[in-house]
Gaussian input, Z-matrix of N, CA and C with variables (Angstrom, degrees):
# hf/3-21g

backbone

0 1
 N
 C     1     B1
 C     2     B2     1     A1
 N     3     B3     2     A2     1     D1
 C     4     B4     3     A3     2     D2
 C     5     B5     4     A4     3     D3
 N     6     B6     5     A5     4     D4
 C     7     B7     6     A6     5     D5
 C     8     B8     7     A7     6     D6
 N     9     B9     8     A8     7     D7
 C    10    B10     9     A9     8     D8
 C    11    B11    10    A10     9     D9
 N    12    B12    11    A11    10    D10
 C    13    B13    12    A12    11    D11
 C    14    B14    13    A13    12    D12
 N    15    B15    14    A14    13    D13
 C    16    B16    15    A15    14    D14
 C    17    B17    16    A16    15    D15
 N    18    B18    17    A17    16    D16
 C    19    B19    18    A18    17    D17
 C    20    B20    19    A19    18    D18
 N    21    B21    20    A20    19    D19
 C    22    B22    21    A21    20    D20
 C    23    B23    22    A22    21    D21
 N    24    B24    23    A23    22    D22
 C    25    B25    24    A24    23    D23
 C    26    B26    25    A25    24    D24
 N    27    B27    26    A26    25    D25
 C    28    B28    27    A27    26    D26
 C    29    B29    28    A28    27    D27
 N    30    B30    29    A29    28    D28
 C    31    B31    30    A30    29    D29
 C    32    B32    31    A31    30    D30
 N    33    B33    32    A32    31    D31
 C    34    B34    33    A33    32    D32
 C    35    B35    34    A34    33    D33
 N    36    B36    35    A35    34    D34
 C    37    B37    36    A36    35    D35
 C    38    B38    37    A37    36    D36
 N    39    B39    38    A38    37    D37
 C    40    B40    39    A39    38    D38
 C    41    B41    40    A40    39    D39
 N    42    B42    41    A41    40    D40
 C    43    B43    42    A42    41    D41
 C    44    B44    43    A43    42    D42
 N    45    B45    44    A44    43    D43
 C    46    B46    45    A45    44    D44
 C    47    B47    46    A46    45    D45
 N    48    B48    47    A47    46    D46
 C    49    B49    48    A48    47    D47
 C    50    B50    49    A49    48    D48
 N    51    B51    50    A50    49    D49
 C    52    B52    51    A51    50    D50
 C    53    B53    52    A52    51    D51
 N    54    B54    53    A53    52    D52
 C    55    B55    54    A54    53    D53
 C    56    B56    55    A55    54    D54
 N    57    B57    56    A56    55    D55
 C    58    B58    57    A57    56    D56
 C    59    B59    58    A58    57    D57
 N    60    B60    59    A59    58    D58
 C    61    B61    60    A60    59    D59
 C    62    B62    61    A61    60    D60
 N    63    B63    62    A62    61    D61
 C    64    B64    63    A63    62    D62
 C    65    B65    64    A64    63    D63
 N    66    B66    65    A65    64    D64
 C    67    B67    66    A66    65    D65
 C    68    B68    67    A67    66    D66
 N    69    B69    68    A68    67    D67
 C    70    B70    69    A69    68    D68
 C    71    B71    70    A70    69    D69
 N    72    B72    71    A71    70    D70
 C    73    B73    72    A72    71    D71
 C    74    B74    73    A73    72    D72
 N    75    B75    74    A74    73    D73
 C    76    B76    75    A75    74    D74
 C    77    B77    76    A76    75    D75
 N    78    B78    77    A77    76    D76
 C    79    B79    78    A78    77    D77
 C    80    B80    79    A79    78    D78
 N    81    B81    80    A80    79    D79
 C    82    B82    81    A81    80    D80
 C    83    B83    82    A82    81    D81
 N    84    B84    83    A83    82    D82
 C    85    B85    84    A84    83    D83
 C    86    B86    85    A85    84    D84
 N    87    B87    86    A86    85    D85
 C    88    B88    87    A87    86    D86
 C    89    B89    88    A88    87    D87
 N    90    B90    89    A89    88    D88
 C    91    B91    90    A90    89    D89
 C    92    B92    91    A91    90    D90
 N    93    B93    92    A92    91    D91
 C    94    B94    93    A93    92    D92
 C    95    B95    94    A94    93    D93
 N    96    B96    95    A95    94    D94
 C    97    B97    96    A96    95    D95
 C    98    B98    97    A97    96    D96
 N    99    B99    98    A98    97    D97
 C   100   B100    99    A99    98    D98
 C   101   B101   100   A100    99    D99
 N   102   B102   101   A101   100   D100
 C   103   B103   102   A102   101   D101
 C   104   B104   103   A103   102   D102
 N   105   B105   104   A104   103   D103
 C   106   B106   105   A105   104   D104
 C   107   B107   106   A106   105   D105
 N   108   B108   107   A107   106   D106
 C   109   B109   108   A108   107   D107
 C   110   B110   109   A109   108   D108
 N   111   B111   110   A110   109   D109
 C   112   B112   111   A111   110   D110
 C   113   B113   112   A112   111   D111
 N   114   B114   113   A113   112   D112
 C   115   B115   114   A114   113   D113
 C   116   B116   115   A115   114   D114
 N   117   B117   116   A116   115   D115
 C   118   B118   117   A117   116   D116
 C   119   B119   118   A118   117   D117
 N   120   B120   119   A119   118   D118
 C   121   B121   120   A120   119   D119
 C   122   B122   121   A121   120   D120
 N   123   B123   122   A122   121   D121
 C   124   B124   123   A123   122   D122
 C   125   B125   124   A124   123   D123
 N   126   B126   125   A125   124   D124
 C   127   B127   126   A126   125   D125
 C   128   B128   127   A127   126   D126
 N   129   B129   128   A128   127   D127
 C   130   B130   129   A129   128   D128
 C   131   B131   130   A130   129   D129
 N   132   B132   131   A131   130   D130
 C   133   B133   132   A132   131   D131
 C   134   B134   133   A133   132   D132
 N   135   B135   134   A134   133   D133
 C   136   B136   135   A135   134   D134
 C   137   B137   136   A136   135   D135
 N   138   B138   137   A137   136   D136
 C   139   B139   138   A138   137   D137
 C   140   B140   139   A139   138   D138
 N   141   B141   140   A140   139   D139
 C   142   B142   141   A141   140   D140
 C   143   B143   142   A142   141   D141
 N   144   B144   143   A143   142   D142
 C   145   B145   144   A144   143   D143
 C   146   B146   145   A145   144   D144
 N   147   B147   146   A146   145   D145
 C   148   B148   147   A147   146   D146
 C   149   B149   148   A148   147   D147
 N   150   B150   149   A149   148   D148
 C   151   B151   150   A150   149   D149
 C   152   B152   151   A151   150   D150
 N   153   B153   152   A152   151   D151
 C   154   B154   153   A153   152   D152
 C   155   B155   154   A154   153   D153
 N   156   B156   155   A155   154   D154
 C   157   B157   156   A156   155   D155
 C   158   B158   157   A157   156   D156
 N   159   B159   158   A158   157   D157
 C   160   B160   159   A159   158   D158
 C   161   B161   160   A160   159   D159
 N   162   B162   161   A161   160   D160
 C   163   B163   162   A162   161   D161
 C   164   B164   163   A163   162   D162
 N   165   B165   164   A164   163   D163
 C   166   B166   165   A165   164   D164
 C   167   B167   166   A166   165   D165
 N   168   B168   167   A167   166   D166
 C   169   B169   168   A168   167   D167
 C   170   B170   169   A169   168   D168
 N   171   B171   170   A170   169   D169
 C   172   B172   171   A171   170   D170
 C   173   B173   172   A172   171   D171
 N   174   B174   173   A173   172   D172
 C   175   B175   174   A174   173   D173
 C   176   B176   175   A175   174   D174
 N   177   B177   176   A176   175   D175
 C   178   B178   177   A177   176   D176
 C   179   B179   178   A178   177   D177
 N   180   B180   179   A179   178   D178
 C   181   B181   180   A180   179   D179
 C   182   B182   181   A181   180   D180
 N   183   B183   182   A182   181   D181
 C   184   B184   183   A183   182   D182
 C   185   B185   184   A184   183   D183
 N   186   B186   185   A185   184   D184
 C   187   B187   186   A186   185   D185
 C   188   B188   187   A187   186   D186
 N   189   B189   188   A188   187   D187
 C   190   B190   189   A189   188   D188
 C   191   B191   190   A190   189   D189
 N   192   B192   191   A191   190   D190
 C   193   B193   192   A192   191   D191
 C   194   B194   193   A193   192   D192
 N   195   B195   194   A194   193   D193
 C   196   B196   195   A195   194   D194
 C   197   B197   196   A196   195   D195
 N   198   B198   197   A197   196   D196
 C   199   B199   198   A198   197   D197
 C   200   B200   199   A199   198   D198
 N   201   B201   200   A200   199   D199
 C   202   B202   201   A201   200   D200
 C   203   B203   202   A202   201   D201
 N   204   B204   203   A203   202   D202
 C   205   B205   204   A204   203   D203
 C   206   B206   205   A205   204   D204
 N   207   B207   206   A206   205   D205
 C   208   B208   207   A207   206   D206
 C   209   B209   208   A208   207   D207
 N   210   B210   209   A209   208   D208
 C   211   B211   210   A210   209   D209
 C   212   B212   211   A211   210   D210
 N   213   B213   212   A212   211   D211
 C   214   B214   213   A213   212   D212
 C   215   B215   214   A214   213   D213
 N   216   B216   215   A215   214   D214
 C   217   B217   216   A216   215   D215
 C   218   B218   217   A217   216   D216
 N   219   B219   218   A218   217   D217
 C   220   B220   219   A219   218   D218
 C   221   B221   220   A220   219   D219
 N   222   B222   221   A221   220   D220
 C   223   B223   222   A222   221   D221
 C   224   B224   223   A223   222   D222
 N   225   B225   224   A224   223   D223
 C   226   B226   225   A225   224   D224
 C   227   B227   226   A226   225   D225
 N   228   B228   227   A227   226   D226
 C   229   B229   228   A228   227   D227
 C   230   B230   229   A229   228   D228
 N   231   B231   230   A230   229   D229
 C   232   B232   231   A231   230   D230
 C   233   B233   232   A232   231   D231
 N   234   B234   233   A233   232   D232
 C   235   B235   234   A234   233   D233
 C   236   B236   235   A235   234   D234
 N   237   B237   236   A236   235   D235
 C   238   B238   237   A237   236   D236
 C   239   B239   238   A238   237   D237
 N   240   B240   239   A239   238   D238
 C   241   B241   240   A240   239   D239
 C   242   B242   241   A241   240   D240
 N   243   B243   242   A242   241   D241
 C   244   B244   243   A243   242   D242
 C   245   B245   244   A244   243   D243
 N   246   B246   245   A245   244   D244
 C   247   B247   246   A246   245   D245
 C   248   B248   247   A247   246   D246
 N   249   B249   248   A248   247   D247
 C   250   B250   249   A249   248   D248
 C   251   B251   250   A250   249   D249
 N   252   B252   251   A251   250   D250
 C   253   B253   252   A252   251   D251
 C   254   B254   253   A253   252   D252

   B1=1.4651
   B2=1.5063
   B3=1.3097
   B4=1.4785
   B5=1.4863
   B6=1.3079
   B7=1.4959
   B8=1.4994
   B9=1.3603
   B10=1.4520
   B11=1.5232
   B12=1.3393
   B13=1.4801
   B14=1.5232
   B15=1.3452
   B16=1.4819
   B17=1.5145
   B18=1.2283
   B19=1.4590
   B20=1.5087
   B21=1.2967
   B22=1.4512
   B23=1.4468
   B24=1.3349
   B25=1.4190
   B26=1.5293
   B27=1.2814
   B28=1.5138
   B29=1.5326
   B30=1.2807
   B31=1.4811
   B32=1.5166
   B33=1.2799
   B34=1.4550
   B35=1.5028
   B36=1.3343
   B37=1.4366
   B38=1.5332
   B39=1.3189
   B40=1.4825
   B41=1.5333
   B42=1.3078
   B43=1.3786
   B44=1.5297
   B45=1.3331
   B46=1.4886
   B47=1.5019
   B48=1.3021
   B49=1.4904
   B50=1.5599
   B51=1.3155
   B52=1.4346
   B53=1.5415
   B54=1.3264
   B55=1.4422
   B56=1.5207
   B57=1.3411
   B58=1.4815
   B59=1.5223
   B60=1.3402
   B61=1.4505
   B62=1.5302
   B63=1.3037
   B64=1.4856
   B65=1.5197
   B66=1.3474
   B67=1.4944
   B68=1.4546
   B69=1.3263
   B70=1.4386
   B71=1.5465
   B72=1.2465
   B73=1.5005
   B74=1.5140
   B75=1.2933
   B76=1.4540
   B77=1.5355
   B78=1.3200
   B79=1.4410
   B80=1.5762
   B81=1.2721
   B82=1.4801
   B83=1.5394
   B84=1.3885
   B85=1.4782
   B86=1.4931
   B87=1.3030
   B88=1.4730
   B89=1.5829
   B90=1.3605
   B91=1.4440
   B92=1.5328
   B93=1.3492
   B94=1.4624
   B95=1.5490
   B96=1.3185
   B97=1.4202
   B98=1.5394
   B99=1.3354
   B100=1.4735
   B101=1.5063
   B102=1.2945
   B103=1.4549
   B104=1.5138
   B105=1.3624
   B106=1.4387
   B107=1.5280
   B108=1.3372
   B109=1.4584
   B110=1.5012
   B111=1.2976
   B112=1.4353
   B113=1.5542
   B114=1.3519
   B115=1.4867
   B116=1.5582
   B117=1.3343
   B118=1.5065
   B119=1.5492
   B120=1.2798
   B121=1.4404
   B122=1.5121
   B123=1.3793
   B124=1.4920
   B125=1.5248
   B126=1.3213
   B127=1.4799
   B128=1.4846
   B129=1.2677
   B130=1.5351
   B131=1.5161
   B132=1.3656
   B133=1.4679
   B134=1.5707
   B135=1.3498
   B136=1.4028
   B137=1.5200
   B138=1.3740
   B139=1.4541
   B140=1.5394
   B141=1.2657
   B142=1.4730
   B143=1.5505
   B144=1.3455
   B145=1.4403
   B146=1.5361
   B147=1.2785
   B148=1.4747
   B149=1.5539
   B150=1.2919
   B151=1.4317
   B152=1.4315
   B153=1.3273
   B154=1.4157
   B155=1.5051
   B156=1.3044
   B157=1.4764
   B158=1.5096
   B159=1.3224
   B160=1.4984
   B161=1.5565
   B162=1.2885
   B163=1.4764
   B164=1.5162
   B165=1.3532
   B166=1.4860
   B167=1.5021
   B168=1.2888
   B169=1.4973
   B170=1.5165
   B171=1.2988
   B172=1.4593
   B173=1.5329
   B174=1.3628
   B175=1.4081
   B176=1.5529
   B177=1.3203
   B178=1.4844
   B179=1.4743
   B180=1.3376
   B181=1.4695
   B182=1.4420
   B183=1.3457
   B184=1.4469
   B185=1.5619
   B186=1.2942
   B187=1.4444
   B188=1.4901
   B189=1.3109
   B190=1.4681
   B191=1.5055
   B192=1.3659
   B193=1.3990
   B194=1.5059
   B195=1.3215
   B196=1.4144
   B197=1.5519
   B198=1.3662
   B199=1.4189
   B200=1.5616
   B201=1.2723
   B202=1.4991
   B203=1.4761
   B204=1.3365
   B205=1.4322
   B206=1.5940
   B207=1.2975
   B208=1.4516
   B209=1.5759
   B210=1.3836
   B211=1.4162
   B212=1.5779
   B213=1.3295
   B214=1.4500
   B215=1.6016
   B216=1.3530
   B217=1.4522
   B218=1.5749
   B219=1.2866
   B220=1.4403
   B221=1.5321
   B222=1.3000
   B223=1.4370
   B224=1.5631
   B225=1.3258
   B226=1.4915
   B227=1.5391
   B228=1.3201
   B229=1.5003
   B230=1.5003
   B231=1.3504
   B232=1.4231
   B233=1.5191
   B234=1.3168
   B235=1.4508
   B236=1.5329
   B237=1.3750
   B238=1.4465
   B239=1.5406
   B240=1.3057
   B241=1.4514
   B242=1.5152
   B243=1.2866
   B244=1.4851
   B245=1.5296
   B246=1.3401
   B247=1.4516
   B248=1.5273
   B249=1.3063
   B250=1.4872
   B251=1.5360
   B252=1.3266
   B253=1.4573
   B254=1.4507
   A1=107.45
   A2=114.85
   A3=122.60
   A4=111.63
   A5=118.84
   A6=120.85
   A7=106.19
   A8=114.78
   A9=116.67
   A10=112.84
   A11=115.69
   A12=117.13
   A13=108.57
   A14=116.10
   A15=124.11
   A16=109.48
   A17=115.20
   A18=119.32
   A19=111.85
   A20=118.39
   A21=127.25
   A22=113.74
   A23=119.62
   A24=123.03
   A25=108.74
   A26=118.72
   A27=122.90
   A28=107.98
   A29=113.90
   A30=121.65
   A31=107.20
   A32=116.71
   A33=120.04
   A34=109.23
   A35=114.09
   A36=122.92
   A37=106.37
   A38=114.49
   A39=115.63
   A40=114.23
   A41=116.12
   A42=124.24
   A43=116.68
   A44=116.17
   A45=121.97
   A46=109.84
   A47=116.89
   A48=120.32
   A49=111.11
   A50=116.51
   A51=119.21
   A52=109.50
   A53=119.16
   A54=121.87
   A55=111.27
   A56=117.87
   A57=118.97
   A58=112.01
   A59=111.26
   A60=121.64
   A61=107.86
   A62=116.00
   A63=120.88
   A64=112.36
   A65=115.01
   A66=124.76
   A67=106.13
   A68=117.76
   A69=123.82
   A70=110.00
   A71=116.06
   A72=123.64
   A73=109.66
   A74=120.34
   A75=125.40
   A76=107.85
   A77=116.43
   A78=126.18
   A79=111.30
   A80=117.05
   A81=122.71
   A82=112.26
   A83=115.76
   A84=114.62
   A85=114.50
   A86=119.13
   A87=119.25
   A88=108.02
   A89=115.81
   A90=118.92
   A91=110.38
   A92=116.12
   A93=124.63
   A94=103.84
   A95=117.93
   A96=124.02
   A97=108.71
   A98=114.33
   A99=124.18
   A100=112.76
   A101=118.18
   A102=123.28
   A103=107.27
   A104=118.94
   A105=121.55
   A106=109.33
   A107=116.82
   A108=123.35
   A109=108.21
   A110=117.93
   A111=122.20
   A112=109.81
   A113=114.04
   A114=120.21
   A115=108.30
   A116=112.10
   A117=118.17
   A118=112.83
   A119=117.57
   A120=123.84
   A121=111.66
   A122=117.51
   A123=121.14
   A124=111.90
   A125=118.14
   A126=122.23
   A127=113.82
   A128=113.76
   A129=118.26
   A130=109.15
   A131=112.08
   A132=123.35
   A133=105.95
   A134=113.71
   A135=119.04
   A136=109.69
   A137=117.11
   A138=123.42
   A139=105.47
   A140=115.14
   A141=120.21
   A142=109.14
   A143=116.79
   A144=120.45
   A145=111.25
   A146=114.29
   A147=119.59
   A148=114.00
   A149=116.62
   A150=122.62
   A151=111.82
   A152=117.26
   A153=123.17
   A154=112.73
   A155=119.22
   A156=122.68
   A157=109.73
   A158=116.18
   A159=123.13
   A160=108.65
   A161=118.08
   A162=120.74
   A163=113.29
   A164=115.17
   A165=119.37
   A166=114.50
   A167=117.82
   A168=124.04
   A169=112.70
   A170=117.29
   A171=120.90
   A172=108.49
   A173=114.19
   A174=120.14
   A175=108.16
   A176=117.15
   A177=118.33
   A178=112.63
   A179=113.97
   A180=121.18
   A181=111.81
   A182=118.79
   A183=124.12
   A184=106.86
   A185=118.32
   A186=121.03
   A187=112.73
   A188=117.68
   A189=123.31
   A190=110.65
   A191=117.63
   A192=121.34
   A193=115.85
   A194=117.74
   A195=120.65
   A196=110.91
   A197=115.61
   A198=120.03
   A199=115.29
   A200=117.57
   A201=118.66
   A202=110.55
   A203=118.93
   A204=120.18
   A205=108.84
   A206=116.57
   A207=120.09
   A208=111.30
   A209=115.32
   A210=119.22
   A211=112.48
   A212=116.85
   A213=120.05
   A214=109.68
   A215=115.92
   A216=118.10
   A217=110.45
   A218=116.14
   A219=121.68
   A220=110.48
   A221=118.22
   A222=124.16
   A223=111.74
   A224=115.76
   A225=119.91
   A226=111.03
   A227=117.01
   A228=120.79
   A229=111.46
   A230=118.75
   A231=119.14
   A232=115.39
   A233=115.93
   A234=122.80
   A235=111.86
   A236=114.57
   A237=119.02
   A238=114.02
   A239=114.46
   A240=119.94
   A241=112.03
   A242=117.23
   A243=123.78
   A244=110.16
   A245=118.84
   A246=123.03
   A247=110.24
   A248=120.48
   A249=121.90
   A250=108.94
   A251=111.77
   A252=119.88
   A253=114.04
   D1=135.95
   D2=179.10
   D3=-130.37
   D4=136.94
   D5=170.26
   D6=-80.00
   D7=115.63
   D8=-175.36
   D9=-98.46
   D10=-13.27
   D11=179.97
   D12=-161.38
   D13=140.90
   D14=173.93
   D15=-132.12
   D16=128.37
   D17=170.63
   D18=-122.00
   D19=139.37
   D20=-175.38
   D21=-128.94
   D22=133.32
   D23=171.58
   D24=-115.32
   D25=115.22
   D26=179.44
   D27=-69.76
   D28=145.43
   D29=174.31
   D30=-121.37
   D31=121.79
   D32=-178.29
   D33=-118.05
   D34=85.40
   D35=-179.55
   D36=-120.03
   D37=116.49
   D38=-176.90
   D39=-60.43
   D40=136.16
   D41=-178.43
   D42=81.08
   D43=-1.63
   D44=178.86
   D45=-90.01
   D46=135.76
   D47=174.70
   D48=-79.58
   D49=-19.34
   D50=178.48
   D51=-77.15
   D52=123.37
   D53=-173.26
   D54=-110.07
   D55=-11.10
   D56=179.46
   D57=-179.92
   D58=170.76
   D59=177.76
   D60=-126.81
   D61=136.04
   D62=-177.92
   D63=-124.46
   D64=153.23
   D65=170.54
   D66=-123.74
   D67=141.45
   D68=178.85
   D69=-126.27
   D70=133.82
   D71=174.66
   D72=-106.62
   D73=122.73
   D74=-176.80
   D75=-108.36
   D76=128.80
   D77=179.34
   D78=47.13
   D79=40.18
   D80=-177.89
   D81=44.64
   D82=30.40
   D83=-178.18
   D84=-146.31
   D85=-7.85
   D86=-178.53
   D87=-142.46
   D88=124.61
   D89=-176.02
   D90=-111.51
   D91=143.47
   D92=175.40
   D93=-122.41
   D94=121.64
   D95=-179.76
   D96=-111.84
   D97=166.28
   D98=175.09
   D99=63.98
   D100=39.54
   D101=170.00
   D102=-82.98
   D103=118.62
   D104=-174.43
   D105=-86.37
   D106=143.32
   D107=170.02
   D108=-104.13
   D109=119.44
   D110=-171.00
   D111=-119.29
   D112=140.64
   D113=173.94
   D114=-90.57
   D115=104.59
   D116=178.78
   D117=-94.00
   D118=-179.21
   D119=177.10
   D120=-60.58
   D121=-28.63
   D122=-177.10
   D123=-111.03
   D124=22.30
   D125=-177.44
   D126=109.55
   D127=-169.72
   D128=-177.81
   D129=-78.21
   D130=150.47
   D131=174.62
   D132=-151.64
   D133=166.32
   D134=-179.14
   D135=-106.72
   D136=151.21
   D137=175.85
   D138=-126.41
   D139=122.35
   D140=-177.56
   D141=-68.83
   D142=161.03
   D143=177.55
   D144=-59.50
   D145=138.61
   D146=-179.17
   D147=-144.08
   D148=168.84
   D149=175.48
   D150=-135.05
   D151=151.91
   D152=-179.28
   D153=-74.37
   D154=133.41
   D155=179.98
   D156=-87.94
   D157=170.89
   D158=-178.98
   D159=-66.76
   D160=-23.02
   D161=179.72
   D162=-91.29
   D163=3.95
   D164=175.08
   D165=91.65
   D166=-4.99
   D167=173.97
   D168=-79.61
   D169=-173.25
   D170=175.64
   D171=-130.10
   D172=145.01
   D173=-178.61
   D174=-131.30
   D175=127.79
   D176=177.09
   D177=-62.01
   D178=140.21
   D179=176.30
   D180=-84.54
   D181=-41.54
   D182=176.48
   D183=-139.39
   D184=137.66
   D185=-178.70
   D186=-159.98
   D187=155.89
   D188=174.57
   D189=-66.48
   D190=142.08
   D191=179.86
   D192=-84.97
   D193=-24.84
   D194=-178.70
   D195=-132.58
   D196=159.75
   D197=-176.00
   D198=-62.65
   D199=-29.28
   D200=176.53
   D201=-64.94
   D202=-43.17
   D203=-176.18
   D204=-72.89
   D205=-37.82
   D206=176.14
   D207=-58.84
   D208=-42.81
   D209=177.85
   D210=-65.79
   D211=-35.84
   D212=177.49
   D213=-63.94
   D214=-43.23
   D215=176.42
   D216=-63.27
   D217=-49.52
   D218=-177.24
   D219=-58.09
   D220=-48.28
   D221=-179.95
   D222=-59.48
   D223=-46.16
   D224=-177.74
   D225=-69.64
   D226=-39.14
   D227=178.23
   D228=-69.27
   D229=-48.52
   D230=-179.41
   D231=-66.52
   D232=-31.15
   D233=171.20
   D234=-58.49
   D235=-48.75
   D236=176.72
   D237=-66.83
   D238=-32.76
   D239=178.20
   D240=-63.42
   D241=-39.02
   D242=177.87
   D243=-65.15
   D244=-31.69
   D245=-177.90
   D246=-86.73
   D247=-18.36
   D248=-175.67
   D249=-73.91
   D250=149.76
   D251=177.42
   D252=-95.57

């Protein structure tokens, strides 16, 4: 599996921890949209697309299964975030 494209839209809203939204294309054949870029206490991280459950919690719609793949996504998205205007 390869990430073949990443697009990032920065969000500049004062006081907001959300810093951007990303879309990732995998193997030129599968897209994941609405990946949030969040400013946490220890720096930027990504939050995968999720939906609110009936109990009020949130559940990821699509997400990496293991830490290596999550890091691959995070590295690619944050690299593109730094390049975005």
